[in-house]
N, C-alpha and C positions, 0 to 999 in steps of 0.2 A: 322727679320726673327728667329723663334723658332720652335724647333722641340719637339713636345710632345708626347711621345711613348706610353702612354696610354691615349688616346681620346677616350674610349668607351661612355662617357658622352657625347662629343660633340654634336651626331646627335641622343640621344637617342627620342624616341617617334616619331609616326609618324608626326605630327605637324611640327616638327622641321625638317625632314628630306624629307618630302613626301613618306616614306618608302623606299626612294632611296639605301640608304646606310644603311649596315650590317656588321660587323665584323670589322669595322674600328677599327685598332689599333693606328696607326700613322699619325698623320698629322704634316705639315709646317706652322705657321702662316706667312703672309705676312703682317706686318705692319711697320710703320714708322713714323715719327714726322709728325703731323697734318699741320702745316703751310708750310712743302714741296710743292711746287707747281707742282714737278714731281712726287708726291708720288705714284700716281697710275700707271703710266707709267714705273717706276721703278720696282713696284710689279710684273708686266705682264711681263719684262726683265730678272729679277732675277728669279722669279717663273718658267718662261718657260725654263730659263737654267738647273735649279734643274729637272724639267719634261723629259726634253733631256736625262740629265744622268741617272736618274733612268728608263727610257725607254731604254737604252744601257744596264742596269743591267738586264733585265728583269722583272721590278716591273711595277704593274699596278698604273696610277696616274687618279686623277680626280681634275679639278678645282672647288672650290666651293665658291660662291659669296654669295647667298643669303640666302640658307636652314639649317642654323645656327642661335644659339642666340648668338651676339657677345657680350653680357654682362654675358655671361656664364663664372663662375670665373676659369674655366681650361684655359682660354686665358689671360695670365698676359700681359697686355696692360699697359704703363704708362700712366697718365694722360694727357700728351703733345701727345700720339699717337694716331694713327687710324688704326685698324684694317681693312685692305682692303677685304682679301679673305685668304681662307685655300687651302691647297693642300693636298689632302688623298694621301697615300704612302703605297704600301704594295704588297704582293702576290695575284693574283687574282685566280678565279677557272678557271680550263682547260675548262669547258663548263658553258655556260650561264643557268641561271635557265628559267622557262618559262616566269615569270616577266620580266626578262632581254631582255630574246629574243623578247616578245612584245616590251616594249620601245626602242630597239635598231631600229625595224621595223617603228615604229612611229617618229623616230627622225632621220632616216637615212638623212645623211649629204649629201646636194647637194654640189657639187663643183662649185663655182663662176666661171664663165669663166674668163680667163685672160684679156679680153679686156673691164671687169668690173673693173677690179681691178687698172688700172693705165691711164694716160693720157700722152700722149707725143707729142713734137713739131717736132720731126725728127724721122726717122728709128731707132729703139732701138737696142743697140748692144746685143750680144749672151747672155752676161754675166748678163745683166741685165734681160733677159727673164728667165734664169735659177734661179735667186734671186726671180723673182714673181713668179714661178714655186713651190719652197718653202714657198712662202705666202700664195699660192692659199690652200697648204696643214696644214696651222696653225689653230690651235683651237680660236674659239673666243665665245663670251656670244652669246647663243643661236643661235650659226652658223651665226650671220649675218655677220662678215667680214665687218666691216665698214671702215676699213682702204683704203686710196687712196693714192696711188703713183704717183709720178710725175717725168718725165724726160724730163727737161727743157734745153735747152743750156750745154748739157752734164751733166748737175748736176741732182741727184736723191735726193728728198725729200719725206716725208711720214706725212700725216695728217690725221685726223678723225675730225666728225662733233661736237663730245663731247656734244651729246644731249642724251645719255643714260648714265648711272652711268657707265657701264663697257668698255665704248670707248676706254678710255685712258690706261685701262689695254690690251685691242685688240692690242692698238699701239704697246705698248713695246712688246708684243708677235710678232706681225708681222715683228716688226723692228729687233728682233733676228734671226727670221730665214733667211732674206734676208741676213742680215749680216754674218751669219755663212756660208751662201752658196755661197757667191761672195768674202769675206774677207775685213773687214773693219769694221767702226760702225758709228752709229746715232748721231747726236748732241741730246740732250734732248730737248724734246717739239714738240707741235704740228706744222709740218711744217720744223721739223729737218733735217738738210741736212746728206747725205750720204757721209762718206769719207772711201776714196775707197785706201786699202794697195796694 
């Protein structure tokens, strides 16, 4: 993880950001050892903790996965590391621009029904449902929310198909939302089990 305070060059030009980002000053890079099998999940986990903290401070944030040049010299990543994604962070305008209003309407997030987010072999306890309601509100790449939770024999686990490039990042994000709401933590990995505190 690295904070870059003058990140104006990260999203220069329409081609790099599709014109979506302007006046970006601060970004946080989420990178780690290329050989870490849990790198993407950890990026989702720790990145979302930062996003939630920034939100508490009334700062705007945005997950950015593909609309920047990963080889840009502004990103200082060692040879044995992989840059997973970046977070933009900073103050946002009080009112949306015309372009932002149009984009918001086009990408208005549909919330997945709870029944589509988990499977269970028994009636689920209230704490589990509260955790799932938090997951329901979690961000995910192109709002797919591919993570599926399971409540089986009183044990909670979370998994994702891992067929898309951002699925494991989404897994880390979803696990954070569940864990912070319920109290506890997940084992790393696809099908990682939840340990309730």
